[in-house]
KOLBA-664699 format. One line per field, with one value per residue (C-alpha): chain; x, y, z. Coordinates in steps of 0.25 Angstrom, whole numbers, plus 5000, padded with zeros to 4 digits. Layout:
<rs>
unit: [A|...] .
u: [X|...] .
v: [Y|...] .
w: [Z|...] .
</rs>
This chain:
<rs>
unit: [A|A|A|A|A|A|A|A|A|A|A|A|A|A|A|A|A|A|A|A|A|A|A|A|A|A|A|A|A|A|A|A|A|A|A|A|A|A|A|A|A|A|A|A|A|A|A|A|A|A|A|A|A|A|A|A|A|A|A|A|A|A|A|A|A|A|A|A|A|A|A|A|A|A|A|A|A|A|A|A|A] .
u: [4836|4837|4833|4823|4817|4816|4810|4797|4798|4797|4786|4779|4779|4775|4764|4757|4750|4757|4766|4778|4788|4803|4815|4829|4844|4856|4871|4880|4893|4905|4909|4911|4896|4890|4891|4879|4869|4866|4863|4854|4844|4843|4839|4830|4823|4820|4817|4816|4801|4795|4783|4787|4791|4808|4816|4831|4841|4856|4865|4878|4890|4888|4891|4883|4868|4860|4852|4840|4841|4840|4854|4859|4872|4883|4898|4906|4911|4924|4925|4928|4924] .
v: [4856|4871|4876|4868|4869|4885|4882|4875|4887|4897|4891|4889|4902|4905|4897|4903|4916|4923|4933|4928|4939|4930|4934|4931|4931|4931|4932|4939|4941|4944|4954|4939|4937|4949|4947|4937|4945|4956|4943|4935|4946|4951|4936|4936|4946|4942|4927|4924|4923|4933|4941|4939|4947|4946|4950|4949|4951|4952|4948|4955|4963|4970|4984|4990|4981|4988|4975|4977|4969|4969|4970|4962|4968|4958|4958|4952|4937|4933|4916|4907|4912] .
w: [4812|4818|4804|4802|4817|4813|4800|4809|4817|4807|4799|4812|4815|4801|4801|4814|4810|4825|4825|4835|4841|4840|4844|4840|4848|4840|4846|4840|4851|4842|4832|4822|4824|4822|4807|4808|4817|4805|4795|4806|4810|4797|4791|4804|4801|4787|4790|4804|4804|4795|4802|4815|4827|4828|4837|4836|4847|4845|4856|4852|4854|4841|4843|4833|4833|4820|4818|4823|4835|4848|4854|4865|4868|4875|4874|4866|4869|4867|4861|4867|4880] .
</rs>
């Protein structure tokens, strides 16, 4: 259901000749999630609303964020709390 909704929204954005400014927030706290951050940011740069201005925010405890995202630093959190 969510994939269908995303496809509909993207189709509507593409049909209009307007440029939109969109932001995505990714959360990658704790080392086990760091591996996914690079791939998702790269894929979104390629496929998410091409032709529109997109900003990426990464809320993470990664020591080196070289993904070209706005970094929102946080402390590591143990799970379960």
